[in-house]
C-alpha positions in Angstrom: 117.0 145.7 64.9 118.5 144.3 68.0 118.6 147.3 70.7 122.3 147.6 71.8 121.6 150.6 74.3 119.3 153.2 75.9 119.7 156.9 75.3 117.9 159.7 77.1 117.9 162.6 74.5 117.6 166.5 76.2 116.9 169.3 73.8 114.2 172.2 74.1 114.2 171.9 70.1 111.8 169.5 68.6 113.7 169.2 65.5 117.0 168.4 67.0 115.1 166.0 69.5 113.6 164.1 66.4 116.8 164.3 64.2 118.9 162.5 67.0 116.1 160.1 67.7 115.8 158.9 64.0 119.5 158.9 64.0 120.2 156.7 66.8 117.1 154.7 66.4 118.5 153.9 63.1 121.6 153.0 64.7 119.8 150.4 66.8 119.4 152.1 70.1 116.6 152.2 72.4 115.7 156.2 72.1 113.4 158.3 75.0 113.1 162.1 74.2 112.8 164.8 76.7 111.9 168.3 76.2 114.2 169.8 78.6 115.9 169.7 81.9 112.8 169.5 84.2 111.5 166.5 82.0 114.6 165.1 82.3 115.1 165.3 85.8 111.5 163.2 86.0 112.5 160.7 83.8 115.8 160.4 85.7 114.1 160.3 88.8 111.6 157.4 87.6 114.1 155.5 85.5 118.3 156.1 86.2 119.0 153.2 83.8 120.1 154.8 80.6 123.1 154.2 79.1 124.0 157.3 77.2 122.5 161.0 77.9 122.8 163.6 74.9 121.8 167.0 76.5 121.7 170.2 74.9 123.9 172.8 76.8 121.5 176.1 76.7 117.8 175.6 77.7 115.1 177.3 79.6 114.9 176.3 83.3 117.4 173.6 84.1 120.4 173.8 81.3 122.6 170.9 80.0 125.1 171.3 83.3 122.2 170.6 85.7 121.2 167.7 83.7 124.7 166.3 83.7 125.3 167.1 87.1 121.9 165.1 87.9 123.1 162.0 86.0 126.4 161.5 87.3 124.7 162.0 91.4 122.0 159.1 90.1 123.7 156.8 87.9 127.6 157.6 87.9 128.6 155.4 85.1 126.3 156.6 82.8 127.9 158.4 80.0 126.7 162.1 79.1 127.3 164.0 75.7 126.7 167.7 75.7 125.9 169.4 72.5 125.6 172.9 72.1 125.4 175.9 69.4 127.1 178.2 71.9 130.7 176.8 72.0 133.1 178.5 74.3 136.1 176.8 75.7 134.9 177.8 79.3 131.9 175.6 78.6 133.7 172.9 77.2 136.1 172.8 80.2 133.3 173.0 82.7 131.2 170.0 80.9 134.7 168.1 81.0 135.5 168.8 84.4 131.8 167.9 85.9 132.0 164.5 84.1 130.9 164.9 80.6 132.2 161.9 78.4 132.5 164.6 75.0 131.3 168.2 73.9 129.8 168.5 70.4 129.2 171.8 68.7 126.4 172.4 66.2 126.1 171.6 63.3 127.0 168.3 63.4 127.0 165.4 60.9 125.1 162.2 61.5 128.1 160.2 61.5 129.9 162.2 64.0 127.3 161.8 66.6 126.6 158.2 65.8 130.6 157.5 66.6 130.8 159.2 69.7 127.6 157.8 70.9 128.7 154.1 70.1 132.4 154.9 71.5 130.7 156.0 74.9 128.6 152.8 74.8 131.8 151.2 74.7 132.8 152.9 77.8 129.7 152.4 79.4 130.1 148.4 78.5 133.7 148.2 79.8 132.7 149.8 83.1 129.9 147.3 83.5 132.2 144.6 82.8 135.3 145.9 85.0 132.4 146.2 87.7 131.5 142.6 86.9 135.0 141.5 87.3 135.5 143.5 90.4 132.7 141.9 92.1 133.8 138.4 90.9 137.3 138.8 92.8 135.6 139.6 95.7 132.9 136.5 95.4 133.1 133.0 95.1 135.8 133.1 92.6 138.4 133.7 95.1 140.2 131.4 97.8 142.9 133.3 99.7 145.1 135.1 97.3 144.1 132.3 94.8 141.5 133.4 92.0 139.4 131.6 89.2 136.3 130.7 87.9 136.9 128.1 85.4 136.4 124.4 86.2 139.8 123.4 86.5 140.3 126.0 89.4 137.1 124.9 91.1 138.6 121.2 91.3 141.5 123.0 93.0 139.5 125.1 94.9 137.5 121.7 96.5 140.5 119.9 97.2 142.1 122.4 98.9 139.2 123.3 101.1 138.9 119.7 101.8 142.4 118.8 103.2 143.3 122.0 104.5 142.7 121.4 108.1 144.5 118.0 108.1 148.2 117.9 108.6 148.4 115.4 105.8 151.7 116.2 103.7 150.3 117.4 99.9 152.5 117.6 96.6 151.4 120.2 94.6 152.4 119.6 90.8 152.2 122.0 87.5 154.0 123.8 85.1 156.7 127.2 86.5 154.1 130.1 87.1 151.3 128.0 87.5 150.7 129.6 91.2 152.1 126.6 93.5 153.3 128.7 96.5 149.6 130.2 96.1 148.3 126.8 96.6 150.4 126.2 99.5 149.6 129.3 101.2 145.8 128.8 101.1 146.3 125.5 102.8 147.8 127.3 105.5 145.7 130.4 105.8 142.6 128.3 105.9 143.9 125.2 107.7 143.6 124.3 111.4 146.6 126.6 112.3 146.9 129.9 110.4 148.9 131.9 113.2 151.5 129.5 112.9 154.5 130.5 110.4 154.5 129.6 106.9 158.0 129.0 105.9 159.0 128.7 101.8 162.4 127.3 100.8 163.2 127.0 97.2 165.3 123.4 97.0 166.8 124.6 94.0 168.4 128.0 94.7 170.5 126.9 97.8 173.5 125.4 97.5 173.9 121.5 98.2 176.4 122.4 101.0 174.2 124.5 102.6 170.8 123.0 102.3 171.0 120.6 104.9 172.0 123.1 107.7 169.5 125.3 106.0 166.5 122.4 106.3 167.8 120.9 109.6 169.5 123.5 111.5 173.2 123.2 113.1 175.7 123.9 115.8 178.2 126.1 116.6 181.6 124.9 115.5 179.5 121.9 113.1 181.8 123.5 110.2 183.8 126.4 109.4 182.1 129.6 109.5 179.2 128.0 112.0 179.8 130.5 114.6 176.3 130.1 116.2 173.5 127.5 116.9 171.1 127.7 113.7 167.8 126.0 114.3 167.0 125.5 110.5 163.8 125.6 108.5 162.1 122.6 110.1 162.2 124.2 113.5 161.2 127.7 112.2 158.2 126.1 110.9 157.0 124.6 114.0 153.1 124.8 114.5 152.8 125.4 110.8 153.7 125.0 107.5 156.8 124.4 105.5 156.6 124.5 101.9 159.8 123.1 99.9 159.3 124.2 96.4 160.8 122.4 93.8 161.4 119.3 95.8 162.6 117.7 92.8 165.8 119.6 92.7 166.9 118.0 96.3 170.0 115.9 96.2 169.6 112.1 96.7 171.6 112.1 100.2 169.4 115.0 101.2 166.5 113.0 100.2 167.2 110.1 102.5 167.3 112.6 105.7 164.1 114.2 104.6 162.4 111.0 104.7 163.9 110.4 108.0 162.5 113.7 109.4 158.9 113.0 107.7 158.8 109.5 109.0 160.4 110.7 112.7 158.9 114.0 113.0 162.0 115.0 113.8 165.2 116.7 112.8 169.0 116.2 114.0 171.1 119.6 113.2 174.3 119.3 111.3 177.1 118.3 114.1 174.6 117.4 116.6 173.9 113.7 118.2 170.0 114.1 119.2 167.1 114.4 117.5 164.8 117.1 118.2 160.9 117.1 117.8 159.1 119.1 115.2 155.3 119.8 114.5 155.2 120.6 111.0 153.0 120.4 108.2 155.2 119.7 104.7 153.8 120.8 101.5 156.1 120.1 98.6 156.0 121.4 95.0 157.5 120.3 91.8 157.4 121.0 88.1 159.3 118.2 86.9 157.2 114.6 86.9 158.5 113.0 89.8 156.9 109.7 88.9 159.3 110.1 86.0 162.2 110.9 88.0 161.3 108.1 90.3 161.5 105.3 87.3 164.8 107.1 86.3 165.9 106.7 89.7 166.6 110.1 90.4 164.5 110.5 93.0 163.3 108.3 95.7 160.3 106.3 95.6 159.5 105.8 99.2 159.9 109.9 99.3 157.6 110.1 96.5 154.8 108.6 98.3 155.5 110.0 101.5 155.0 113.5 100.3 152.3 112.5 97.5 149.5 111.6 100.5 147.5 114.2 98.5 148.5 115.7 95.2 147.3 119.1 93.7 147.7 119.7 90.5 147.7 123.1 89.1 146.3 123.7 85.4 148.7 125.7 83.2 146.9 129.1 82.3 146.1 128.0 78.5 143.5 125.3 80.3 141.8 128.2 82.3 141.2 131.1 79.8 137.9 131.5 81.2 140.0 132.9 84.5 142.1 135.2 82.2 139.7 138.5 82.3 139.7 137.9 86.1 143.4 137.8 87.0 143.8 140.6 84.3 141.7 142.7 86.1 143.2 141.7 89.3 146.9 142.7 88.6 145.6 146.0 86.4 144.2 146.9 90.1 147.3 145.9 92.1 150.1 147.6 89.8 147.7 150.9 89.1 147.5 151.0 93.1 151.3 150.8 93.5 152.1 153.2 90.9 149.2 155.2 91.9 147.8 155.4 88.9 143.6 155.0 88.0 142.9 151.4 87.4 143.0 151.1 83.6 139.7 150.0 81.9 140.5 146.5 79.9 139.2 147.1 76.2 137.5 144.3 74.4 140.1 144.0 71.9 142.9 143.8 74.7 141.1 141.0 76.7 140.7 139.0 73.3 144.5 139.1 72.5 145.1 138.2 76.5 142.6 135.1 76.1 144.0 133.6 73.1 147.8 133.8 73.9 149.0 130.3 75.3 151.2 131.7 78.1 154.2 129.2 78.2 155.4 131.3 81.8 151.7 130.9 82.5 150.3 133.1 85.4 153.2 134.5 86.4 153.9 135.9 82.7 150.1 137.1 82.6 151.3 139.3 85.6 154.4 140.6 84.4 152.4 141.7 80.8 149.8 143.5 82.8 152.6 145.1 85.1 154.7 145.9 81.8 151.9 147.6 79.9 
């Protein structure tokens, strides 16, 4: 039979130790008996890698609460089940406050102890898995705020690292919610000018009449309501990065002016007659098929090639299912901290359901789902 966990049984009654050992070995566990608190403490000092400890409460010398304290000191994630024939509300409360997983009163049925041990084992496994996820988040599967261990994200990480230090224009493509702005921020943060500004603008969120002024600036009196000079986002991003999100929404007339700004590395504010030089790296993003937009005449071909020097394709979440547990744990930690709650343990059934869903809204949908839960 496959062994599914290690259990230390602590009881001064030989018959109870034998009974529990037979039951739990039959259930597939590796069992180590101890005749009382002192022997249990010696075993814990020599080998604290037990998944579950089942201990009697009343024993000569070191009692069950002493064993409980010793376990939690040596191996906090090991679960402890306290059993006793002398149950009182006070002892039950004391045991639970000191970290016991459960508290059973003798006599108990075989299936009762098996169920409790199985649940304790499941919690122990979940804690281990969540600790592993936490370690992975802090390790090699993290690039700035990007997270992933899938092959698809490894390719993204590799490309980001290769091009980050250059001033080359980058086009990030992919469905909505895949994390295109996070890639742009990673390019900025690990690039050659991380101390410079990172300025993001959604080209589809600003009215067309105001977009030219927002990008290139305007002089006072250039139009009604222009009561002061406005430098514009290109100037604001000088010595840093300008992120143009949803670049496919840019009107054709502004596409011409953007192309000129990229070619000349200078901008002319609305109402002005002179150019102003700008030193800025432009990173653009779109969830549209810009090549198809070019073929339909909805996007300038020359601007497309100017922006698309390097293209980074963000995979949809359904194409990187290996990353879902990592991301779910990240969001659970984030929103638990915001709400002042303990970080929840992600149960196997919950993770399985999360991994099987297709996420039309991609990572953003997963984040909203975890926050709502």
